[in-house]
N, C-alpha and C positions, 0 to 999 in steps of 0.2 A: 504494500500500500504506500502511496506517495506520502512523504513527510507533511506536505501541505494539507492533505485530507485528514491525516491523523491529528495535526495541531488544530485544525478547524473543528473537527469532531469533539476534541477535548474541551476547547473553549466554549463551544455551544452547549455541551453537556453541563459544564460548570455554570453557565448562565442559566440554563433551564432548571437545574436541580438544586442549586444553592439558594437557600432562603435569604442570604445576605448579598447576593449578587446584584449589582446595579450596572447600568451602562457606564463606561468610562467617559466622564465628562470633563476630564482634566483639560484646562486651556493649553493650547499647543503653540510653541514658538515657531514650528515649521509648518505654518498654515500655507496652503497652496493658493492657486489663483481662481479656484471655484468654491462655491458655498459647500458646506458639509453639515451633516446631521448625525448625531450620536444618540442612541436610545437603548434601553434595556430595563430589566425589572427583577423583582424578587418580592420581598416584603414591601418594597417601595418602587417608585418609578422616577427616573431622572431622564430628562431630555435636554439635549444641547444643540444649538445651532450656531454656526460661525459663517460670517460673510466677509471675505477679503475685499477691501476697498482698492488697494494697489499692492505692489510687491512688498511693502513694509508695514502697512496698516490693515488691521482687521477688527471687526466688531463681533461680539458673541453674546449669547443669552443662554441661561440655564434655568430650568424649572424642575423642582423635585418635591416629592412628598414621601415621608416615612410613616409607615403605619403607626398610629397611636402617638406620634411625636409631633407632627405638624407639617408645615409646608414652607418652602423657601424659593426665592427667585434671585437671579443675579444678572446684571448687564455689565459688560466690560469692553474696554478697548485694549488691543495689543499692538505694540509698536516694535517691530523687529529692527534692532539697532546694530547687529553685528553678525557676520558669518565668517568663520575662520577655517581655512584649509580647503583641500580639494573635495573631501567629503565633509561638507561644512558643519561644524559645531555652530548651532544657531542660538542666539540670545535675544530675548524680547522682554520689554517692560509690560506689565499688566496694571491697569488702573480701572476701577469700576466701583460699583456699589451692590450690596446684597441686602435683601429683606427677608425676615423670617417671622413666623407667627403660627397660631394654631390652625389656620386654614388659609387658602389663597385669597379669600375675601377679607382676611384680617391680618395682613402682613404688617405688623406694628414695629418690629425691631429692625432698624436700618443702620448699616455701617459701611464705611468705605473698605475697599479691597485694594491692596497694593502688593506688588511683588515682581520677581524675576522668573522668567520661563527659560528652560534650557532644552534643546533637542540635539541628539547626535545619531546620525544614521550608521548603524553597525554594518549593514549590508544594504543592497537596494531594497530588500523586503523588510528588514528588521530595523526599528528605530527605538532608541531609549530616550525617554522624556522625564523631566523633573520640573516641578513647580514649587518655587520658594515664595509662594504668595499665600496670604491669609487675610482674613477679615481683621481689621485693626483692633476692633473691640473684642474679638474672640467669641462670637456667638457659636452655638453648637452646630447649626446646619450650614451646609454648603461651603465649608472651608475648602478652597481650591488647592491647597498645598498637597503634594504627593509625588509619587513616582509611578511610571508605567512603561511597559514594553509593548510596542505595537508591531503586528505582523501583517503586511499588505499581501493578502493571498489572491486578490484580484486587483486590476488597475484602479478601481474606484471603491474598494471595500477593504477595511482593515479591522482585524480583531485585536483587542487589547486586554492585557492583564496587569494588575497593579493595585496600589492602595492610595487612597487620598482621604482628606477630611470629609468628603461627601459620603464615604462608605462604599465607594466604587471598588469592585473587585475585577469584573470582566465586562466587556462590552463590544459593540460593533459600531464602526464609524462608516458612513456612506458619503461619498463625494457626489454631489448632485450635478 
């Protein structure tokens, strides 16, 4: 069996069977030139959308709900300020705001989000990403800090595994 099929099957099984699995909605420094959508679920649902404006600037939005805990939403801008090397290590700033509350109709706690995003392509298919970003006031939901490993198994589809403050474990990202 091809390694791609084995890896995809493992990631999809993790996403389907783990009650803690959520889509990887980690903000990316290595955004492309097309919009992308990430989604997944478990005991909760997180959905992320990113829209590049040009080769350095992108905007993103995330919405999530954890069962019996509440809901949260985030909007942010990412500015890619550096690419180093032939297989570029990419660095980007993240600035935005997030809101949390008992339900989407009542998002009462609002805080700024600031940080640094890092991406490094290990191979053409594998990319390692880290987000050193967090809500400044430290609310429980939607902290975007974390680390993930992405595997592009189709030109417009990537599976991810990792951990971040949103509780994300595994997910799929679709380039539109």
